[in-house]
C-alpha positions, 0 to 999 in steps of 0.5 A: 500500500505504501508503494501505491500511495508513493506512486500517487504522491500521497505517501509524503502527505500522510503522517506515520500515525495516519498510515498506521490508522489506515492500515488498521481500519482499512477505510472503505469510504471517504467518511471513514478515511476522514477519521484517520487523516487530520484535516483531510478536507483541507489537505486533499481534494475530493478526487484525491480522497476517493483515489486514496480509498480506491488504493486502499481497496485495491491493495488491502481489499474491502471490509466485507462486513462493513460493506454489508452493513452499509448496504443494509443501512442504505436499504433500510433508510426511508425515501422522501422522494417516494413517500416511504 
């Protein structure tokens, strides 16, 4: 993962503690990634944030349990548009 981040010039922008947090949490979304990177919105554009999440998924894989929980939450949320 460190090599992939270096290829995209992100590694030097991330603190050692942030890298360890990323390795431990394997964030699958920018919302979760923001809990590992201090001032993420100020330091990285939205495209860069998404690219970091993509690199994490490519190298470490996605957390399947978290993905299932997120899908369940999305399905359980009522939709204002259709009145449910």
